[in-house]
N, C-alpha and C positions, 0 to 999 in steps of 0.2 A: 543353502537356501532352496526354496522351491524352484526358483528360477534356474539355479545351477543343475537341478535334477530333471528339469523339463526335457522332453525328447522331441516335441513337435517343432515345426518351423516358426510358429508364432506363440509367444508367451503372453498370457492375459492375467492381470492382477485385479481382483475385485475384493471390496470389503465383504464381510460376512452378512451385514445388515443391509442388503440391497436386493432389488428385484429388477432384472433387465427386461426391457420390453422386447417382444418377439422380433427377431430380425437383426438384433444388435451385432451378431457375429458376422453376418453378411456385409453389413455396413462397414464394420472395421476392416475386413479383408478387402473390400472394394476400394476403400481409401488408400490402404497400404499398397495395393497393386497399381492404383492410379499414380501414386507418387513415384513409383519405379525406383525407389531408393531404400535399401534395407535399413537405413538409419532413421527412417520415419517412425516416430512414436505417435500413436493416436489415443485420444481421450474422448469419452462420450459426453453427451448433454446430460447433466445431473438434475433430476427432478426430486420431488418429495414423496416419501413413503409413509402410509398410515400404519402405525405400529400394531393396531388391533386387527384390521382386515388384511394387512400386508398387500394393499393395493396402492397404486400410484394415485396421488391426490393432485388436483389442479392447483396451479399457482406458478410462481416464478421458477426459472431454471438457471443453472450456472454451468460454466464450462471451464473457466480459467481463473487464475490468480496472478498477482504481480508481487515481485520481491521488494521488501523493504530493507532499509539500511541496517536494521537491527538483526538481519538474518532471519526474520519472520516473514510472513506473507499475509495478504488479505485478498478478498474477492475483487475481480475485475469485471465490470459490467460491459457487455457488448464487445468482446475481444476480437470478433471476426474469426478468420480461419486459423491464424497462427497464435499459439498459446505460449506466453512467456514463461509461465510457471504452472505446473500441474498441481492440483489440490492434493494428490496422493491417494493411493489405494484403488484407483480406477484408471487403468491404462492397458494398452497392448503394444508390444514391440517384437521385432524378429529375434529369434534365438541367436542369430549371427551377430546382431548389434549388441545384444546382452553380453555375449562372450567377448566381443572386441572392446567394449567399453568397461568390461570387468564387473558388470552388475552392481549389486548393492555393496556399499563400503562395509567390510567385515568389522570395522572398529566402531560402528554405530550400534547401539544396544536398544532393543525394544522399539518403541514407537516414536516417531517424530524426526523430522529433518531429512528423511530419505527422499522426499519429493523435491526438496531444494537441491540436493546433490544430483539427483537424476536429471532434473530440468537443466541445470547449468552444464552438467556433463554432456548432455545431448546437444544443446545449442552451441556450446563453445568448441565442441570436438567434431563438428561437421554434420550433425543431425538436425532434425526439426521436430516440433510437436504440433500436431494438427488436431483441431476439434472436428468431430464427426457429428454433424447435426442430426443425422438419421439414426444414430445409435443412442437410444434413450435408456437411462438407468435410474430407477427410483431409489433414493437413499434415505434411510431413517436418520434424521438429524438428532443429535443429542441436545435436549432442551432442559435446562435446570428446573424449570417450572413444571415439567411433565415427568413424573416418576416412571412412566412406561419406557422412557428412552434412556434411563440410567444404566450405565455400563456395569456389568457384573465383575469387573476387574479394576484394579487400580493402576494408574499411569504414574510413573516416576517423572515428575515434571522437571526435576533437575537433570535427569538423563536426557530428556527431550531437548532441554536447553543446550546441553553439551553437544548433542547431535547437530543442532542448528549451528552452533559455533564452529564445529568441525567442518561442516559443509561450506560455511562462509569463509573460514580461514583457508580451506583448500582451494577455493575457486576465485575469491575476491582479489587476490594479489595484493597490491599496495592499498587497495580500498578497504582491506580488513582493518585498517587503522580506525575506521568508523565504529567498530565494535566497542572501542573504549568510551564512546559517548553513551553507552547503555549500562547503567550500574549493575543490573542483574548478570551481565556477562562476566563480571569479575569472579563469579562462582565457578566458571567453566575453565579458567586458566587458559583461555584460547591462545594467548601469545606464545605459549610453550608447547602447543599442539604439534605432534609429529605428522606432517602432511606429505611425507615423501611418496606415499602411494598415489596421491593426486599428481605429484610431479612426474611420476613414471608414466601415468596415463597421458598427461599433457604432452610429454615429449614424444611418446610413441605415436599418438594420433595427431600430432601437430595442431594442438588445440589453440584457439584464439585467446587473447587476453580478455579480462572481464570488461574493460572499456568498450570492446566491440559489442558485447551484449547490451550495454547501456545505449550504444548508438543504434543497434539493430531495433531496439524497442524505444526509440527516441520519442515516439508519440506519448509514451508514459513518462520517461525520465527528463526529456527536454521540454516537450510541449505541454506536459501536465504538472511541471514544477518540482519533480523529485530531484532535479539538479538545479536548485534555485540560483539565480544570478546573485542574490544577496539575501541575508537575513537581517532583521531589524526588530526594534521594540516599537510598539504602537503606544505613543504617549498621549495621555489626556492632559493637554497643555495647562489648563487652569489649575488643576489639582496637583500636577507634577507626579501623577501615578501612571502606571503602565498596565496595559491589558495583560492579564496573567492567566495562563491555562492551569487549572487546578487538578489535573489528572497525571497519570504516569507517562513516561516516555515509552516508545515502542507501540505495540498494538494494545488498545484499551480492552480489558476483559469484559466490560459492560457496554462497550460501543459508544459511549458518550459521557460528557462531563460538564462541569461548570466553568465559567470564566469570572474573574473578579478584577478589581483595581487595587494594586498594591504599589507601594513606593518603588520607583524604578531602580533596578539594580540590586534590590534586597529581597526579591521574592523567593519564597520556598513553598512548594506545594504541600498540602496536608500529607501526613504520613500514611500512605496507602499501600505499603508493601515495598519489596526490594527493587521494583522497577522505577520508583519515584527518583527523579534526579534530573540533571541537566539544567539548562537555562529555560525555565518554563515561561519566561516573558519573550522569548525569541520566536518570531513569526516569519513567514515568507509567502510570497505570492504563489498561487497554485491553481490547479484545475484548468481545463481548456476553456477558452472563450468560444462560445457557440457561434459567433459570427466569423471567426477566423480559423478555428480548429487548432489554434496555438495558445500558449500561455499568455495571460492568466486571467481568471475571473473571480478568484476568492483568496482567502487567507488560510494557511495551514500552520498549525503549531509545529515548529521544527522538531525533527526526530520522533514524530508520532504519526499515527494514521488519522488524526483528528483535524477537522476543518471548522472554522467559525460558521455558525448558522443563526438565522434570525426568525425561524418559523416557530410560532408559539411563544417561545422565550429565547433569551440570549444564551448560547452555550456552544458546545462542540458536538460533532457527530462524525462517524466514519466518512472520510472524504469520498466523493463521487467525482472521479477524474474528468467525467464528461461535462462538469460544470452545472450541477443541479441547481435549480432556480433559488432555493432557499439559502444556498451558499455563495451566491453572486454578490460580492461586496467590493467596494473600492474606497479609497480616500480621494475625495474630490479635489480638484486643483483649479488654477486660474483659467484653464481651457474649457471648463464646464460652462455651458451657456445657460443652464437652468438653475443649478444649485450653488450656494455659497461654497467657497473652497474650504478644505480642512475638515470635511465631515466624513464619517464612516457610513457610507450610503449603500442602500439596496435599490435596484431599479424601480421598485414600487413607490419610491419617494419617502421611504422610512429610513431613519438613521439611528445609530447607536449613540446614546448620550448617557451622561451621569445625572441621575435624578434622585434627590434625597439620599445621597451617599451610595446609591447602587446603580448598576447598569440597567438601562431601560431602552425601549424602542419608542421613538416618537417621530412625528412628521419632520422631514428635513426642512432646513431654512432655504427658501428660494431667494435668488438674487433679486434685489430691488432695482427696478428699471428707472432710468432717468425720465423725468416728465417734461414734455414740451421742448425737447431738444436741449434741456439744461445739462448741468454737470452730472456725471455718473454718481448715483446714490452711494453713500458710504457703505463699505462692506462690514459685516460682522466679523469679529475675531475668529480665527480657525479653532476648532475644537480638538482635532487630532493631528499629530504629525508622526513621521517615522524617524527614529533616532538610533544611534549606535549601530550604524550600518556596517555589515561585515560580509565578506565572501566566504561561504562555508567550506570546510575541508573537502567534502565530496566533490564540489564544483572545481576547486583548485586541482585536485587529482585528475579530474576528467579533462580539464584544459591541458594539463601537462601531458596526458596520454594521447590527446588528439594531435 
């Protein structure tokens, strides 16, 4: 690889479709020297690039991702200094660390998965990944609706999936059992993957177990619900149906989907490709509570990157771990002083209901107060409850490791 052929003290990887802002290299080197550890990997702040003018465009920026149980990843908003997972293609590291950690895995082919391997290899084996805010790199994002950004080459998606499976199998340890929850992983034959090369690195560098990574980034995995205490079905009591996610497990290719009410225990999502599968009626609490900084403020479809949202219409969208307002939902209980218990409620006083056979958003039912010191007014029957509660595999494994 190019990394193996490099002669300088610092190796930099950039995509071809980027434009670094002046001064990026000084910012990289300054951070690496400040850290004082040759195992420090640095990544830039990634902005957007106009494909016509090749100039940076104003807008949002990104620095980091987080790892999902499927061996895939998604963007992490506001990560701070430490980056749990690199997006890939934009980083710098010392040649010494490249050689000690044995660089890129030679058994991965073409594109995909190398950022997962490198991120886990770094964190578990004594290094760290740091975001450099002063190093700005504009990146041309691939957008299906914009022909100007279409790649002039083809990506073998099965090979990319195999690369991800190899990285996960190599570093997850016992947690690699989770890969069996994702139907598309069966095409990779991950369970028979030879990961002895990872074992050699792990033994030589005295690498930590994967559970340490989950603990190190507990603000994601514990406090934002990626290690849920329990999963459950959200049952609409009167109809005997359950809230059902209609999309694929893993990362959603379109970023959002529909939810529906289907008879509990018999749901099957529409046939939308090899990723469809799993229990699409199983949910868990997720996303941080803005008041406490800990879990939870919303509902996440288990084994997905999707959270229930009520903005505009009922559906799912990519989870925002910080607890974005349109994803803040709870099932009210007897402790609620304002609303009747058993409602799927948003802080604005709107609730998820069944209306004319479909899911809809309406004003929540408020508690009726007793008048003139009389008896408590009768309560309306609950609309929703949580049933079929289970402790998921990933949480059981984490508890055992702790």
